[in-house]
C-alpha positions in Angstrom: 19.1 7.2 17.5 18.3 5.9 14.0 14.9 4.3 13.4 15.3 1.1 11.3 12.2 0.8 9.2 10.9 -2.3 7.6 9.0 -2.6 4.3 5.5 -1.3 4.6 6.1 0.5 7.9 5.7 4.3 8.4 7.0 6.7 11.0 6.1 10.2 12.1 9.0 12.5 11.3 8.3 14.7 14.3 8.6 11.7 16.5 12.2 11.3 15.2 13.0 15.0 15.5 10.6 17.5 17.0 10.1 20.6 14.8 12.0 19.0 11.9 12.2 21.5 9.1 14.7 20.2 6.6 15.8 16.7 5.8 18.3 15.0 3.5 17.2 11.8 1.8 20.2 9.8 0.7 20.2 6.8 -1.6 23.0 4.2 -2.0 23.4 0.7 -3.3 26.0 -2.0 -2.8 27.3 -4.6 -5.2 27.5 -8.2 -4.2 30.8 -9.5 -2.9 33.5 -9.8 -5.7 31.2 -8.2 -8.2 32.7 -5.2 -9.9 29.8 -4.6 -12.4 29.1 -0.9 -13.0 25.4 -0.3 -12.9 24.0 2.9 -14.5 21.5 3.9 -11.8 19.3 7.1 -11.6 17.7 8.7 -8.6 14.5 10.6 -9.1 11.7 12.2 -7.0 8.1 13.0 -7.9 6.1 15.7 -6.1 2.5 14.2 -6.2 -1.0 15.5 -5.4 -3.7 13.4 -3.6 -4.5 11.9 -7.1 -1.0 10.5 -7.2 -0.1 12.8 -10.1 2.3 15.6 -10.6 0.9 19.1 -11.2 3.4 19.9 -13.9 6.5 18.3 -15.4 8.7 20.5 -13.1 7.4 18.3 -10.2 9.6 15.5 -11.6 13.1 15.9 -10.1 15.9 14.1 -11.8 19.5 14.6 -13.1 18.3 17.0 -15.9 16.0 18.9 -13.6 17.6 18.9 -10.2 15.3 21.3 -8.3 11.6 22.0 -8.0 10.2 25.4 -9.0 9.8 26.4 -5.4 13.2 25.0 -4.3 11.4 22.7 -1.9 13.4 19.7 -3.3 17.0 19.8 -4.6 18.9 16.9 -6.0 22.7 16.4 -6.1 24.8 13.2 -6.1 22.0 10.9 -4.9 21.1 13.3 -2.2 17.7 15.1 -2.0 17.4 18.1 0.2 13.8 18.6 1.2 12.5 21.8 2.9 9.2 20.7 4.4 8.0 24.2 4.9 8.3 25.0 1.2 6.3 22.1 -0.1 3.1 23.5 -1.6 -0.2 22.7 0.1 -1.4 20.8 -3.0 1.5 18.4 -2.9 0.4 15.4 -0.8 3.6 13.3 -1.0 7.1 13.0 -2.4 8.0 9.7 -3.9 11.7 8.7 -4.2 12.5 6.3 -7.1 15.6 4.4 -8.2 15.8 3.2 -11.9 18.4 1.4 -14.0 19.5 3.0 -17.3 19.5 0.9 -20.4 18.7 -2.1 -18.2 17.5 -4.3 -21.1 20.5 -3.7 -23.3 22.9 -4.6 -20.5 20.6 -7.3 -19.0 20.8 -5.5 -15.6 18.2 -5.7 -12.9 18.2 -4.7 -9.2 18.4 -8.3 -8.1 22.0 -8.3 -9.1 22.8 -5.9 -6.3 23.4 -6.9 -2.7 21.1 -4.3 -1.2 19.6 -0.8 -1.7 19.4 1.7 1.1 17.4 4.9 1.6 18.3 7.0 4.6 16.9 10.2 6.2 19.1 12.8 7.9 18.3 15.9 9.9 19.8 18.7 7.8 20.5 20.8 10.8 22.9 18.5 12.6 23.5 15.9 9.9 22.4 13.1 12.2 20.8 10.0 10.5 17.3 9.6 11.8 15.8 6.7 9.7 16.9 4.0 7.4 15.3 1.4 5.2 17.1 -1.4 3.3 15.6 -3.1 0.2 16.8 -6.7 0.3 14.2 -8.5 -1.7 14.8 -6.9 -5.2 14.7 -9.4 -8.1 13.9 -8.7 -11.8 12.8 -5.1 -11.3 14.5 -2.2 -13.1 12.6 0.5 -11.2 11.8 0.7 -7.5 9.8 3.2 -5.5 12.0 3.2 -2.4 9.6 5.2 -0.1 7.8 8.5 0.2 7.3 11.4 2.5 3.6 12.2 2.9 1.2 14.4 4.8 -0.5 13.0 7.8 -3.1 15.6 9.0 -0.8 18.6 9.9 2.4 16.6 10.0 4.7 14.5 7.8 5.4 10.8 7.8 7.9 8.6 5.9 6.8 5.2 4.6 9.2 2.4 3.4 7.7 1.0 0.2 10.3 -1.1 -1.8 7.8 -1.6 -4.6 9.5 -2.8 -7.8 8.5 -2.6 -11.5 9.7 -4.5 -14.5 9.2 -1.4 -16.7 11.6 1.5 -16.5 11.6 5.2 -15.6 9.6 6.2 -18.7 6.6 4.1 -17.9 6.7 5.0 -14.2 7.0 8.7 -15.0 4.1 8.6 -17.5 1.8 7.0 -14.9 2.7 9.8 -12.5 1.5 12.2 -15.2 4.9 13.4 -16.7 4.9 14.5 -20.3 7.2 12.3 -22.4 8.8 14.3 -25.2 11.5 12.4 -27.0 14.4 10.0 -26.5 17.6 11.3 -25.1 20.4 11.1 -27.6 23.2 9.4 -25.7 26.5 11.3 -25.9 29.9 9.8 -25.9 31.8 11.9 -23.4 29.9 15.0 -22.2 29.8 15.6 -18.5 26.5 16.0 -16.6 25.5 19.6 -16.0 26.3 20.9 -12.5 23.3 21.3 -10.2 22.7 23.6 -7.3 24.9 22.8 -4.4 23.5 21.7 -1.0 24.7 23.9 1.8 26.8 22.1 4.4 26.1 18.7 2.8 28.8 17.0 4.7 26.8 14.1 6.3 29.2 11.8 8.1 27.9 8.6 6.4 29.1 6.4 3.5 25.8 7.1 1.8 26.9 10.7 1.1 30.2 9.5 -0.5 28.5 6.8 -2.7 28.7 8.2 -6.3 26.2 7.0 -8.8 27.7 5.2 -11.8 25.4 6.9 -14.4 25.8 6.9 -18.1 26.8 10.5 -19.0 24.0 12.4 -20.6 24.0 16.0 -21.8 21.8 18.1 -19.5 19.3 20.7 -20.6 18.0 22.5 -17.5 14.2 22.7 -17.2 13.7 20.9 -20.6 10.7 18.7 -21.2 11.3 15.2 -19.9 13.3 13.1 -22.4 13.5 9.4 -21.5 14.9 6.3 -23.2 12.2 3.9 -22.2 8.8 4.7 -23.7 7.1 1.3 -23.5 3.4 1.3 -22.8 2.0 -0.8 -20.0 -1.5 -1.7 -19.0 -2.3 0.5 -16.0 -4.8 -0.6 -13.5 -7.7 1.7 -12.7 -9.4 3.0 -9.7 -12.7 4.7 -10.6 -11.6 4.9 -14.3 -8.3 6.6 -13.7 -4.9 5.1 -14.5 -3.1 4.1 -11.4 -0.5 1.5 -12.2 1.9 2.9 -9.6 -0.6 2.7 -6.8 0.2 0.1 -4.2 -3.3 -1.1 -3.3 -2.0 -2.1 0.2 -0.5 1.2 0.8 -2.7 4.1 -0.2 -5.2 6.6 1.1 -6.7 7.0 -2.4 -9.8 5.0 -1.5 -10.5 7.5 1.3 -11.0 10.3 -1.2 -14.5 11.5 -2.2 -13.7 11.1 -5.9 -13.3 7.3 -5.2 -16.5 6.6 -3.2 -18.7 9.3 -4.7 -20.2 7.0 -7.4 -21.5 4.8 -4.5 -23.1 7.8 -2.8 -24.8 8.9 -6.0 -26.0 5.3 -6.8 -27.7 5.2 -3.4 -29.0 8.7 -3.8 -30.9 7.6 -6.9 -32.8 5.2 -4.6 -33.5 8.1 -2.2 -31.0 6.6 0.3 -28.5 8.8 2.2 -25.0 7.5 2.8 -22.5 8.4 5.4 -19.1 7.2 4.4 -16.4 6.3 6.9 -13.3 7.5 5.0 -10.9 6.3 7.6 -12.1 2.8 7.2 -10.6 2.7 3.7 -7.1 3.9 4.5 -4.7 1.1 3.8 -1.7 3.1 5.0 -1.8 1.0 8.2 -1.3 -2.8 8.5 -4.9 -4.0 9.0 -5.2 -5.0 5.4 -1.9 -6.9 5.2 -2.6 -9.0 8.4 -6.2 -9.6 7.2 -5.0 -11.1 4.0 -2.5 -13.4 5.7 -5.2 -14.5 8.2 -8.0 -15.0 5.6 -5.8 -16.9 3.2 -4.7 -19.3 5.9 -7.7 -19.2 8.3 -7.8 -23.0 8.9 -4.3 -22.9 10.3 -4.3 -19.4 11.9 -7.7 -19.3 13.5 -6.2 -20.7 16.6 -4.4 -17.4 17.0 -7.2 -15.0 16.0 -9.8 -16.9 18.0 -7.6 -17.1 21.1 -6.9 -13.3 20.9 -10.6 -12.6 20.4 -11.6 -14.6 23.4 -8.8 -13.4 25.7 -8.9 -9.7 24.9 -12.3 -9.3 26.5 -10.9 -9.1 30.0 -7.4 -10.6 29.9 -4.0 -9.1 28.9 -2.3 -12.3 27.8 -3.1 -15.1 25.3 -1.6 -18.6 25.4 -1.5 -20.7 22.3 -0.6 -24.4 22.8 1.0 -26.0 19.8 1.2 -29.7 20.9 -1.2 -30.9 18.3 0.4 -29.2 15.3 3.1 -30.4 12.9 6.5 -28.7 12.9 5.6 -27.1 9.6 2.4 -25.7 11.0 4.1 -24.5 14.1 6.6 -22.6 12.0 3.8 -20.9 10.1 1.9 -20.0 13.3 5.1 -18.6 14.9 5.8 -16.5 11.8 2.3 -15.1 11.9 2.5 -14.2 15.6 5.9 -12.5 14.9 4.2 -10.5 12.2 1.5 -9.4 14.7 4.3 -8.3 17.0 6.3 -6.5 14.3 3.1 -4.6 13.3 2.2 -3.9 17.0 -1.0 -5.9 16.9 0.3 -7.5 20.1 2.6 -5.8 22.7 4.9 -8.8 23.2 5.5 -12.2 21.5 7.2 -15.1 23.3 7.7 -18.7 22.2 8.3 -21.1 25.0 10.1 -24.0 23.4 10.0 -26.2 26.5 6.2 -26.1 26.8 5.7 -25.6 23.0 3.4 -22.7 23.4 3.2 -19.1 22.3 2.6 -16.2 24.8 1.1 -13.0 23.4 0.7 -9.8 25.5 -2.4 -8.2 24.1 -3.1 -4.6 23.1 -6.1 -2.7 24.4 -6.5 -0.2 21.6 -10.1 -0.1 20.3 -9.1 -0.5 16.6 -7.0 -3.6 17.4 -9.8 -5.1 19.6 -12.4 -4.5 16.8 -10.1 -6.0 14.2 -9.9 -9.4 16.0 -13.6 -9.1 16.9 -14.4 -9.5 13.2 -13.4 -6.4 11.3 -10.5 -8.3 9.8 -12.9 -10.2 7.6 -14.2 -6.9 6.2 -10.6 -5.9 5.4 -10.1 -9.3 3.8 -13.1 -8.9 1.5 -12.3 -5.4 0.5 -8.6 -6.1 -0.3 -9.1 -9.3 -2.2 -11.7 -7.7 -4.5 -10.0 -4.3 -4.8 -6.7 -6.0 -5.7 -8.5 -8.1 -8.3 -10.1 -5.0 -9.9 -6.8 -3.2 -9.8 -4.9 -6.0 -11.5 -7.6 -6.7 -14.1 -7.9 -3.0 -15.0 -11.6 -2.9 -13.9 -13.0 0.5 -12.7 -14.4 0.2 -9.2 -15.4 2.1 -6.1 -15.7 0.7 -2.6 -16.5 1.5 1.0 -16.3 -0.2 4.3 -18.4 0.6 7.4 -20.8 2.8 5.5 -24.0 4.0 7.2 -27.1 4.3 5.1 -30.5 6.0 5.9 -33.6 4.7 4.2 -36.6 6.9 3.3 -38.5 5.5 6.2 -35.7 6.6 8.5 -34.4 3.1 9.2 -30.6 2.8 9.4 -28.1 0.1 8.4 -24.4 -0.3 8.7 -23.0 -1.8 5.5 -19.8 -3.8 6.0 -18.5 -3.8 2.4 -20.0 -2.2 -0.7 -18.5 -2.1 -4.2 -19.5 -0.6 -7.6 -17.7 -2.6 -10.2 -18.3 -1.5 -13.7 -21.3 0.3 -12.3 -22.8 -2.9 -10.9 -23.3 -3.1 -7.1 -21.8 -5.7 -4.9 -23.0 -5.9 -1.3 -21.1 -8.0 1.3 -22.2 -8.6 4.9 -19.4 -10.2 6.8 -20.1 -12.6 9.7 -17.2 -14.1 11.6 -19.5 -15.5 14.3 -23.2 -16.3 14.7 -25.2 -15.2 11.6 -28.5 -17.0 11.5 -30.5 -14.4 13.4 -29.5 -11.8 10.7 -30.7 -13.7 7.6 -34.2 -12.2 7.6 -32.9 -8.7 8.2 -30.6 -8.7 5.2 -33.0 -10.5 3.0 -35.4 -7.6 3.5 -32.6 -5.1 2.9 -31.7 -6.7 -0.4 -35.2 -6.2 -1.7 -35.2 -2.5 -0.5 -31.9 -1.9 -2.3 -33.1 -3.9 -5.4 -29.8 -5.6 -5.7 -30.0 -8.9 -7.6 -29.4 -12.0 -5.4 -26.1 -13.0 -7.0 -24.7 -9.6 -6.1 -25.9 -9.6 -2.5 -23.4 -11.7 -0.5 -23.4 -13.1 3.1 -19.8 -13.9 3.8 -19.8 -16.5 6.6 -16.4 -17.4 8.0 -15.3 -21.0 8.1 -18.5 -22.5 6.7 -18.5 -25.4 4.2 -19.3 -24.8 0.5 -22.2 -27.4 0.5 -23.7 -25.7 3.5 -23.6 -22.3 1.8 -25.1 -23.7 -1.3 -28.0 -25.1 0.7 -28.6 -21.8 2.5 -28.5 -19.9 -0.8 -31.2 -22.2 -2.2 -33.3 -21.6 1.0 -33.1 -17.9 1.3 -33.1 -14.8 -0.9 -29.4 -13.9 -0.5 -26.2 -15.6 -1.6 -24.0 -17.3 1.0 -20.2 -17.8 0.5 -17.2 -18.3 2.7 -13.7 -16.8 2.7 -12.3 -19.6 0.5 -14.9 -19.1 -2.3 -15.1 -15.3 -2.2 -12.6 -14.4 -4.9 -13.5 -17.2 -7.2 -17.2 -16.2 -7.0 -16.4 -12.5 -7.7 -14.3 -13.6 -10.7 -17.2 -15.7 -11.9 -19.9 -13.0 -11.8 -17.8 -10.1 -13.0 -15.2 -11.6 -15.4 -16.7 -14.8 -16.7 -20.3 -13.8 -16.9 -20.1 -10.4 -18.6 -23.3 -9.2 -20.2 
């Protein structure tokens, strides 16, 4: 049975096929009805380390270099044969990419296509095991369709569908590929034959779909020669270029290289830090749901608060919608459907006669903690991390970090950033907060963090109320609506 995967979802390959050894990754695209345009489309794969970089140019698999040095990945006719056992230990994931050749000259972009599909097959029996369809492409001329990545001792596949308006050259450079010179386009030479895939007779139309590539003269194992060398403005995480990083879909922030500056900053103050690496892994869906909830809290709090209240000892949450407008009801229903799609709830039912939503709740600890308030931490982390990423600002961040002071007192820190080497402390409170004010006022002094950079994020409070509290106490109070604007103000508008 084929697993139909949606954008952002991931699936354990061994769950699809136990002891899966070799897979075929097939890519195809379909023109819109009555459109006979011939698009020059290239399939590529990048073998990447944990730093989201190739080790060497040979880790870039494309029409002119159709196999990796260890033969773990072989490309032919839009098919990638991947031998999981042969993938070197230092390779963390394999990213599969689709790009348009000479897109700007021909005014082509992926939005002109009807759909783009990436499919996974078991090489042994040629059965399709997973499929993801990109249906939201617009002006992009390069798309990361998905990637296979290591998860502990196993492999997972994630559907990405992340598009870029720059072409293969820029994408490859950001993955660390050496760009040598432009390809000189030939009039009529045929593409060099590549190594054949044994028994590649998958019974699917994806196998028969031929790519309509502009013919180029191949030169096996040559340095990469691309026709798009435009320079972009890559975002940074901890000072490294990472334009191809999807901030909502990465485990990069779990790596020691990312959070080590925070550990060292605290060490200079004789404070020991214990970082919760798993709390910064955005491969799941906690961050996405937190952003939707935080950006629309006034409307969606009826859902989150009901779940929070009912999950204590009940298995079902009932959300009455009688007092909401049709537009609001549509938004609430859409959010509840998202919760179901991402398994935050076990079942979603809308009773139109009674105009209410019925949610069967999950009992998993992580889900319970999320609705108990951890979602606000995710919200703060992702809003600020995305800002830094987009504005090309070096940053490090942690969530749920434990610190030990010299006098052996301990604190759990909700959110901590170093942005351009300046600390930003955020304590997140989705419920009662008044009894904690003195505690964190004392902690701010111990950490010697300036008051504007020591934030008390109180959910749902009014701006005037927070301004009054900030004037009264030795810490800064903000709410979820003012968070991002405040960070922009102190880090972008008030640069020293």
